[in-house]
N, C-alpha and C positions, 0 to 999 in steps of 0.2 A: 372694859379691859381691866379696870381696877379690881373688880370682883375676881377675875381670872388670875391676876397677879397675886392677889391675897390667897387664893386657893393654892397656887403653886408654891407659895412660901410656907404653907402649913407643914408640920412634921409628917413623916411618912405614915405613922399610925393613924393620925386624924384623916389623912387622905383616904386611907383604906376604909375607915369607918364610914366616911361619906359615900364611897363607892358601894359599900354593902347596903347602906340605907337606900341609895338610889336604885340599886338592883331590886331590892325587896319591893319598893313602891312600883317600879315599872313592871315587875313580874305579876304582882297582884292586879295591876291595871290590865295587863295582857290577858289574864284569866277572865276578868270581867268583860273585856272587849270581845273575846272569842265567844262567850255565851251570848252577849248582846247581838253579835253579828249572826250567830247561828239561829237564835230565836227571833231575830228581827224585832228586838224590843230594847230600845235604849234606856227604858226605865227598869230593866231587870235588876233584881237584887237577890243575892244568894240566901238560901235558908241556912240553918245552923250547921247542918251536915256538909253542905257545899262550902261554907266558909271554913270549916275545920279542914276539909280536904285541900282547899286552896292554900291555907296558911302552911300546912305541913308540906305541900308540894314546893312552895317557895323556900321554906327552910332547908329541905333536901337539896334543892337546886343550888342555894348559896353554899351549902356544905360541899357539894360536888365542885363548885367553882374554886373554893378554898383548896380542896384536895388537888385539883388540876393546876393550881398556881396562878390563876387568873389575877388575883389581887396583888401578886408580887410583880406583875408586869408594869413597867414604866410606860405610861400612856403616850408620852412624847415619842417613844421609840417602838410603839406597838407594831408588830409585824403579822405576817400571815399565820404564824403558829397560834397567836392569841385568838384569832377568829375561828380557827379549827377547834381550839379549846372551848370557846363559847358554843360552837355547834354540838360538840359532844355533851356539854352540860345541858343544853336545851333539849337534846334527845332524851337524856335521862329524866329531865323535868317532865316532859310529855308523858313518859311511861309512868312516872310517879303519880301524875294526875289520874291516870287510868286506874292504877292500883288503889290509891286512896279513895277514889270514887266507888270502887268495888267493895272495899273494906267498910266504908260508911254507908253503903247501900243508898247512894244518892245519884241523881240523874247526871250522867256525863255523856251527852250525845257523841257518837263515833267521830264526827268531824271536829269537835271542840279541841281535842288534843293536837290535831293537825294545825288548826287555825292558831291555837295558843303557841305552838312551837314556832310558827312563822313570825307571830307578833313578838315573842320573847327574843328571838334572834335579832330581829330588826331593832328592837328597843335597846337591848343590852349592847350589841355591837355598834349600833348607830350613835349612841351617846358617846361611846369611847372614840369612835371615828371623828365625830364632830369636835370633841375636845382636842383631839390630836391635831386637827386642822387649825383650830383656833390658836393652839399653843405654837404650832410650827409656822404659821403664816408670817409673823413678823421676822422670823429667822430666814424663811424662804425669800422674802423680799430683799434681804441684805446679802443673799448668796450671789456668787458670780455665775452667770449662765454659761454652760459649756455644752459642746457637742461631742459625742463619743463615736469614734470610727470603729465599726465592727458590730456584729449582731450575734456573736458567739457567746460561750460561757464566760470568757474573760470580761467582755463588755457588760454582760448581765450583772456579774459580781461588782464591777466598778460602779455601775448605776445605783445598785443597792447600797453600796458603801457611801457613795456621795450623798445620797438622800438622807442617810443617818448622820452625816457630818455637818459641819457648820460653815464650810468655805464655798462649796460649789453646788450648783443645782443643774442636774442633767436636763437638757431641753429636748434633744432628739438624737437618734442614732443615724450614722452615715453608712451607706452600703454601696458597694460596686455592683451588686446583684440587682439588675433592673426589676426582676420578678418580686423582690421584697419591697420595692418602693410603694409608699402609701399604706403599708401595713402598720400595725401597732404592737409593740412588745412592752409588757409591764407598764402599760399606760402611756408610753412615749412613742411618738411617730417615728417611722423609719423613712429617711429621705435618701434619694439617689444622689450620688456624689456630683452628678451633672448639675444639680440644682442647689449646690452648697452655698454659692454666693448670695442668692436670693433669700435663702432661709437663715443665713447668718444675720442679715439685716432684720429680718422679720422677728427673730427670737432674741435679738441683741446679744449674740454670742460673743464672749470675750476671749475664749481660747478653745482649742480643739485637742481632744485627748485620744491618742492611739491605744486601742485595746484589742488587738488582733490575737486570735488563738495561735499557739505555736505551730499547729499544723495547717494554718490558713494558707490557701493557695492564691492569695491576692497578688495582683501585679503591682509590686511595691513602687516601681518606677512610675507607672501611670498614676498611682495613688498620690505620690508626692508631688507630681506635676500639677494635679488638680488642687491639692491642698495649698500649694504655693500661691494660687490665685485668691485665696480666702483673705489674705492680709490680716490674719490674727495668729497669735502664737500657737504652734503645734507642739504638744508635749506627749509624754508616754507614761505608761505604768510599769511596775517591775515585772521581770520575767517570772515564769512559773518556778524555776529553780530557786530564785530568791524568796518567793512566797513559801515554798515547801521547806526551805532551810530556816525560815523565820527571820531572814535578814531584812525583810521589807514587808509592808502591808499593801493590799490591793489599791488603797487610796493614797499611797505615797507618790505624788505627782513629781515628775522630773523632766529635765530637758530631753529632747529627742535623742534616742539611742544612736550611737555611732553607726551601728549596722543598718539602721533605717536610712541614713544618708546615702548609703551605697545604692539604694534603689534596686536591690536584688535579694533573693532568699539566701540565708547563710549556707556555707558549704559544710557538709557533714562528713565526718570520718567514719571508717569501719571499725567498730569497737573490738571485734574479735581479734584481729591481727595485733592491735595495740596491747590488749590484755595479755596475750601470750608472751609479749616482749617484756612487760612490766610486772605482772602479777608475782608477788613474793620474791621479787628481785631487789638488789640493793642499787639504788639510783643516785647519782650525784649530778647536781645542776650548778654550773658556775654562773656567776652573775645572777644568783637566785633572787636578789632583791630588785632587779631591774624590771622594766615593763614586760619584756618577753619572758625573761627567766621566771618571774613570779607567776605569770599565767601558766607557763609550763609546769610549775610546781602544783598549781591548783588542779590542772588536768591529770598530772601523774598520780597524785594522792588518791584520786577517785578510782584508780585501777589497783589499789591496795598493794603497793610494793612492800617488801619486808622492812626496808629502811629507806628514808629519803634524806640525803645529805645535802644541806644548803650551804654552798660555798660563796662567800660574798665579802667584798672589801669594805663596804660601807656599814658601819655598826648600826645606824638607825634603820637602813633598808633591811638588814638582816633581822633586826628585832621586829620590825613591822610584819614581814612575811612569815616569820616563825610564829608570831602570836596569831595571825590569821589562820595559818594551816593547823595549828593546835586546836583552835576553835572548831574548824571543819572536822578534824579528826575525832574530837570528843562528841560533837553533836551527832555525827553520822555513824559513830562506832566503828571506824575503819581499822583501828588497831595498828596503825603505821608508826614506827619509831622515827621521830624527826630529830635530826642532828644539825643544829645551826653552828657553822664554823666560820670564823673570820680568817681571811687569808688572801694573798695576791696570786694570780695565775702566773706571774713572772718568777715565782719561787718554786722551782721544780721539786726540790727536796720536800718542801711542805706539801705540795700536791700529791707526790708519790706516797708519803707517809700516811696521809689521809686515806688515800685509796686502798692501801694495804691494810691499815688498821680496821677499816669498816668493811673490807671485802667487796669494794665497789665492782659492779658488773656492767653497768651502763652509765656513760657520761654524756650529758647534754651541755655543750660548751656555748653558753649565751653571753658570757662576759666579753664586752668589746666597747671601744669608743666609737659611737655611730654618728655623732653630730658633725656634718660635713664642714661647716665654717670653723668650728672649734678645732677640729683635727688639722685643718689647713693652717691654723695659727699655732698649733702645738705638734709639729711634725714628728719630732723625735719620740715624744711620749705616745703618740698615736701608733707609730711603728713598733715601739717596744711592747706595747700592750696587745695590739691586734696581731702582729706577726710573731714576735718571740714569746708572747704570752701563750698563744696557740701552740707553738712548738714545745714549750715547757710542759704544758698540760698533756699534750699528745705523747711526749716521751715518758711522762710519769704514768700514763695509762698503759703504755706498752710494758714498762717495767713492773707495774702492779698486776699485770695479767687481766686487764679489763676486757670484757667481751666485745662491747660496742661503744663507739665514740661518734657523736653527731655534732657537727659544726653548724651553728646558725649563721648563714652568710647573707648576702644582700644583692639586689639587682645592680647596685652601684659598682660591683666587682666586674661587671661586663663593660669592656672598653672604657675603663675609668678615666675621668677627667679631674679627679681629686685624690688626695692622699688617702683618705678613708677607704675609698673604693679599691685603690691599688693595694693597700695593706690587707684588705679582706681577700683579694684575689691571690696575694702571696700566701695567706693562710690556707686557701684552698689548695694551692700548689704543694704546700708542705704536707697536707694530709694525703693528697694523691700520691706523693712520693713515698710517704711512710706506708701507705697501703700496698705499694709495689715491693717495698723493702722487706716486709714481713707479713704474715697471715694470721697471727695469733689474735690481734685486735682488728675488728672490722670497722674501718673508717668510712663515713659518708658525710656529705654536705647537703644542706637544704638552703636553697636560694629563693628569696621572695622580695617583694617590693615594700612600699611604705605600709606601715601598720597603723591604722587609725586608733588614736587613743594612747599610743606609746609616748614615751618621753620625747619631746621635740616634735610631736605630731602637730599638723596645722589645725586640727579640729578644736582642741582646747584653746589654742592661741586665738583663732577666729572668734570663738565663743566669748572669750574675755574681752576682745576688742569691740565686739558688738555691744556687750553689756556696758562698756565704758563710753559708748557713744561714737565709736569709730575713730579714725578710719580703719578699715580692714586692709592689711598690707599683703599684697601678692607680688612676687618678684617679677613676673612677666605675663602679659595677656595670654600667651600661647602655651605656657608651661603645662605639661600633663604628667600624671603619675598613675601607677598601678596601686590599688588600695585593697587592703584586707583587714579584717578586725583581728584584735589580739587573740581571742579564743579560736577563730578560724585558723590563723597561722600556727598556733600552738598545737591544735589537733592534727593538722597536716604534717607538722614536724614529727610528732609521735608516730603517725602513720608511715612516714618515710623511713623512720628508724627501723621499723619492723621489716622493711623491704631491702635494706642495705645488705650487699654481699661483699663490698670492699672497693673503695675509691670512687663511688658514684657521686655525681652532682645532681641532686634532685631539684627540679624547678616547679614551683607551685603555679598553677594556672589561676591567675588573679582576675580573670574576666576582662572586661573592656577598660581601657585607661580612662581616667577622669581628669577633666580640665579643672585646674585649681581655681581659676577665676569663677567658673560655673558653680563649683562647690561653695565658694564664699557667698555668691549671690543666693544660692539655695538656702544657706543657713540664715542669711538676712531675712529672706521672705518667710521662712518657717518659724522665725522668732517674732513674726507679726510686724516687721518693719519694712521700709521701702529703701531702695538704693538711691543715693544722691548722684545724679549725673548732670551733664550739661543740658540735656533735654528735660530733665526733671530736677531742677535745682531745689525744689521744696522737699526732696527726699531726706531721709534721716541718717543713713549710713553710707559713707563714701568708700568705694573700693579704690585703693591707691596702689599703683605699680611702682616698685622701688628699684627694679633692675636685678639681674641675676647676681647671686652671691658668688664669692670665690669658689671655684671648683664645681659649680652647679650646672647641670645640663637641662635643656628644654624638655627632653624626654629620656626615660630610662628604658633599658632592655633587660630581658631575663636570660637571653641565650647569646653565647659568643658564636657558636657554630649554627648550622642549620639542621633540619630533620631530627628533632628530638625523638627519643624512643618513648613509646607508651608504657605505662605500668598497669598494675592491677587496679589502681584507683584512677578514675577518669579525670581528676583535677591535679594529678601528680605526674610530671614528665621527667624523663632522665636525659640530661644534656650530654652531648658529645663534645668534650672539652680537650684542649691541649694539656698534656701532662708531662712532667719531667721525671727522669730517674733520680734517685737520691744523690748519686755522685755528681750529677749535673746541677742539681739545686744547691748543694752544700757550699760551693764557692760563692754563689750569690748571697747566701745567708751570712757567710764570713765577711764579705765586703759591706753588707748592710750593718752588721754588728759593729765593725770597726768605725764606720762613719757615724753611727749612733753614739758610740763611746766618746768620739771626738767632738760631738755636737756639731758635726759638719752637715748642715741642712742640705746644701747643694749636692753633696756626695750621696746623701740618702735619696734625694729625688732622682739623681742620675742612675743609681743602682736600680731603683724601682722601674725606671724607663727601660733599662737594659734587660731586665727580667721579662719573660713572656707573659706580661700582665696586660699588654695593650694600653699602658698608661700614657696618656697625652694630656699634660696639664693645660687647662683652659686659660691660664693667665699666670702672672707671677705669684709665687707662694712665699708668704712672709711668716717664717716660723718664730718671730720675735726672739726670745732668749735662745731658741734652738739654733739660730743662725750664728751664734757666737761660738767660735771654735775653742772648746775648753774641755779638757779631760775631766771625767768624773773622779771623785775620790775613790780610793781603793775599796772603802767600805760599801760604797753604793754601786761599784762596777758590776754590770750584768755578766751573766755567764757566757761562755763562748758558744757560738752556734754549733760547733762541732760536737758530734755525739761520740762519747767514749765507748 
């Protein structure tokens, strides 16, 4: 090994000189061996003409190798292309031997070039392969053994990248296709997922990497159930879109993607209807720096609007999304004008001025306070932002002649037990009333449940708690929620926008509800850990139940009424909801505004209960400072709810 280490430390020029000298020696030996084998005489020696032909053949061969770049290849990372190069060079070398034999009029039996070509390929490629194995063997021993789920193109690329890397060593592929069991791909065995536990022990696997192709029809739910039994961390590789855009490499290993935790394939939108609504249009997104708003912006910019106006109150959030979108815009050559604007949705004049200045045609209203416990403790601010902020933006849109206005709502607006849900239902009632009052601006609402990965989502929280050693906190053993990923929700919001005719409440079909406790346990198992229970006290992570928070329900609903109407998209339904005329809604808004201006939290709650929101508080609501009856200063006094 000292000789090998000394060789590896030599300058590149000296290594190449040694490789050339080695090839010359081996090629001359190959010519002699081919003659000796053909003539069946191990004492055979070439005459002067045969020696000249042999030397010239070797020199031509080395020149061809140089031309083909063989000596520029790094032996440690030698791949299939290098062996193809050797094959081409050897073929030229065999032809050269025939030509020089003819020119020098020396004996070259017809089988000698063939035998020589075979020997030359074995010697030249074999030495390089042997050195590569010697060089890589110490590194391979120190690598972490991993199993790769999938046998498609993504899995092949990952295996190749890991072999070239220094951290992981692929041991085998995992497949759900029983017909592929016991086959071999790129020198690695393919194992059926049913035998995963046995082979994890056999190959000392330390982690499992998901590398499924985007169009793979694998049953994700079954796959995750089987992987949970493995008791090793399960991670994934970047998506194809990230690889194409250059944001990630195939060997960038990361924690399991949020959509994988759902155990179902992602919901796809219909691109044509969306493009017709957004292409070369001027689009404004409120709350553009939030989790939903920012993803909406990422989706919208792909449809090449003429302008994308980012309206956001947080300076840092606006800076972050503007920088990201500018990068996407430049890399993909989309040619979209991006306008980052600071502002509050409660300032109608500011909103209207922005819409008129930029000629906004479509508004996606994603700005809202969504965190249930926080809004329960900040009632007045929650109502001012979610109710009157929506009213101000909607009135500004009407005044500026906006074509379409879409409100991002929530399943918590259905029979709400908390102020956040009640405020979002009031926002829906406002848009329904405005849709009846005028027809110039088409108002529609999109209602969906919990979005995995959004701010306040349980998944990042659970992940941090597991990494910190637990416990993982769940409010109640039986609490269930509907879940959807941010990209899914955003795509369906854009889809629903293209369907709106005026005043509709669209509901996203979010599949089967998920038990939060089961989600927590699944994450524990897929991170290679075990749950600590009374029956298994040696477990590593405890799931602790903390009790329902203020305003929290055991289960959420997406529909107030029954018999929703189908739409052109199978995952989007249209709800049949109670709506008010503007003249009936306006007095409620006046009462709500007066109570908010007086900081009368009890009056705000009472007004929300009197409105047709279905609001039934689940317990006492403590608005902290909001419960103090105190007029705001004139400079901070909100506008009247009445429309002039």
